[in-house]
C-alpha positions, 0 to 999 in steps of 0.5 A: 537403555533405549539405544542399546536396547535399540540396537541389540534389537537389530543386530540379532532381530531373527533371533529375538522374533522366535524368543518368547522372553523378548516378546514378554519384554515387549509386553510389559513395555507396552503395560509400562506405557499403559500404566503410565497413562492410567496413572499419569494424571492422579499420581505422577502429576501430583507428587507434591500433594501425596507428599503432603498426605497424612496417608498414602492414597490407595491409587499412589500405592497400587500404581507404586506395586505395579511399576516395581512388578512391571519393572523387575519382569521387564528386567527378568525377562531381558535376562532371560532373553540370552539363556533361551535356546530356539529348538533345533529345526534342522537346516534352512529349506534353501540347504535340503 
């Protein structure tokens, strides 16, 4: 996923720079990194204890819901990138 995404970015960097869905996707990916950092100790490195608990702890439920929402957002923003058309701004300045 990472290598394909980087390859696509370098192939169309100029187009992606103006695409709001690209920036939404990048912000969501940043939020996923923050999410992992916030829940790493309490949830992701503590899965055995969570599995043995009689009830799923609240922080694990919050982490799961956030993860699903963030990754779904990345998926939807990624799909929307291809459907965005920048408004026509006329010919480039060097052609005028």
